[in-house]
N, C-alpha and C positions, 0 to 999 in steps of 0.2 A: 348240337353238332350240325354243321352245314354240309349236307351231302352233295351239294353241287359246286363246291369250291374248285374242282379240278377244271371247270370251263371258264373261270373268271379271267384268266390271262390270255385267252384266245383273242385274236383280232375281232372287233365289233362286226365286221362284214362277213364273218364266217357263218355258213348255213349248211349244215352237213348231217347226214343220217346218224352217225354214232353220237353226235353232240345233241341232236334235237331233243331226245326224251329228257335230257338232263337240264334243259333250260329252266331256270328258277322263275317261271312266269305262270300266269293264269292262261292256259291254252284256250283257243277259240276254235270254232267251227265255221267255215265259210264256203259258199258256192261261187263257182266261177260266173261272172256277169259278162256276157258276151252275146253278139249276134249269132244266128244260126250259122254254123260252119266256120265261124271265126276262130282262129288259133290264138290261145293265150299262152305265151312262152314263158318258160322258167329262165332265170338269169343266174349266172354262176357267181361264186365268191372269190374269184381270183383277184389279183392286184387290180385296183381301181374299179372293181366291180362291186355292186351290181349295176351302177349307173353308167359304167364306161361304154364305148362304142362297140367293142367286141365281146361283151358280156352275155348276149342272148345265146341260149343253147338251142340244141335241136328238138328238145322235149317240149311238149305243149299239151295243154288241156282245152276242153271245149265246154261250151255253155252247160251250166248246172252240175259239172263235175265237183266233187266235194273234197275239200282240203282241211287239214288241221294247221292252224297258225300258231307259232310260238311267239315271236316278237317282231318289232318293226325296225326299219333302218332307212331313214329318209322316206322316200315315197314307195318303199318295197316292204313285203312281209315275208318271213321266212315260213315256207309252206311244205307241208308233207302230204303227198298224194299216194293212196294205197291202191295200187292196181292189182290185177289178178296174178301176175307174175312177180310182183314185188313193188318197192316204193320208189317214188322219185321225190327227191328233196331239193329245193332251191328257193330263190327269191321270185316273187310275183308282184307285179305293180298293184298298189292298193286300190286303184281304181277299177280293177277287174275282180275284186272280191266283194261279195255281199255277205256280211256277217249274219250268223243265225242265233236266234234267242233259244236257249235250251232250258227246259224244265224237266229234270231228270229225278228219279227215285234211287235211293241206294239199293233197292231191290234189284236194280239193273246190273249191279256189280256181280251178282250171284251167277255161277255157272263156271264152265271150263273155257279157257282162253289160251290161244297159241300165238307165238311169234317165231316163225322158222321152226327150229327144233325145240325151242323153249316153251314150257307150258305152265300154267297157273290155274288153280281152281279155288273158287271163293264160296264159302258157305256161311249160313247164318249160325249164331251161337244163341244160348238162352240169356245172354247179356245185351242190354240195349247199346247200340252203337259199336258192338264188337263183332268182328267177322273172323272166321277161320280161314287162314290162307296157307295152302300148300303149293309147292311148285318145284320144277327141276329146269336147270339150265346147263348148257354144255358149251365148252370151247374145244374145237378140234385143230390139233396142230398136225405135224408131219406123221404119217404112218398111223400107228395106233396110240399116238399121244392125244389123250382126251382128258380134259379137266371138267369136274362136275360141281354144280352149285345146288343148293337146296333151300326152300323156304318151308318151314313147318311151324306155325304159331299163329298169334292173334294180331289183328290190325285194327286200330281204332278210327272210327270215322270222325275226322276233325275238319270242320268246314267243308264237308262234302268229298274230301279226299281220304282215302284209306292210308293210315300210317302204320307200317310194319316195323316192330322193334323200336318204337318211339321211346318207351320208357327204359330201354336198355342203356347202360352208362359206360360199358367197356369200350376202349379205344377201337377194338377191332370187331365190335358186334355188328351183325348184318342189320341194315336199315334200308327201307324202301318205301317209296311213295307211289300209290296207285291212283291214277286220276282218270274218271270216266268222262270222256267227251264224245257225245253222240254214241255211235256204235264202237267206238275205239277205246281200248284201255291203255293209257300211257303210263309205263312203269319206268321209274328211275331208282337205281340203288346206289350204294356207296362203295361198291366194288369189294365189299367184305363178305359177299354171301356165297363164296365157294373158292375153288382153286385159282391160281393164277390166270388172269385174262378172262375169268368167267363173269358174266354180267346178265342180270335180268332186264336191264334197260331196253326198251323197245316200245313199239305200238302193236298191241295184241288185238286179235279179233275173236269172237266166240266161235267155238268150233261148230 
C-alpha cells in the first residue's frame, strides 16, 4: 500500500508544510552556505515559481542555519527550517545548501517526540529491529470539536526507517513511516490513524 499517493497529483513546484512530511523521498540535512550576514531567501511555490521574478519571499536564513531537504525542482530544493516559534517551508537555491553526511544509530529514535500538540514515544522491545510506538494526535475544529488519533503497536526497522503497521493488510489500517534525519523525526501516515482530519504527519523534535 502506497501511503504517499495523495500527493502525486499536486503540481511539481509545490513546496508546503502539510505536504512536506509525505514526500516519498529520502530526506537530507543541509546547512546554509553563505557569507556572514548574508540573507538566503526562501522562494514561493506560486504560479511560475520558484524561478519567477516575484517569487522571492520575505523569509530568509543565515549561514549555518540547518534545513531538511525533501526534493529538488530545477536549481531549487524544497526545504524545511524549524525555528523556535514554528517552521518555515519553501524553495531555496541549491548553491546555498551544503548537504551533510549523517551516520545515525537506531537508538537515536528512542524517546519522547512532539510536533505541536501531537506526541510520539518510541521504546525498544526484546525483538531485534522491532520498536514499540505509542502516540496521540489531535485535530481541533470549531468550539469543542476535537478529533483524536492514536498509535499503539510495533514498528519495524526497514532500511533505517521505522515502519508502523507495515504488515497490516486492511484497507483502513493505520500505517506510518518514521524517518530520523539528524535531530528531526519526520513522520508520515496514511490518514487512517484516527478521526477525520487527524494526522501524525509532521517534523518532530525530542522533548
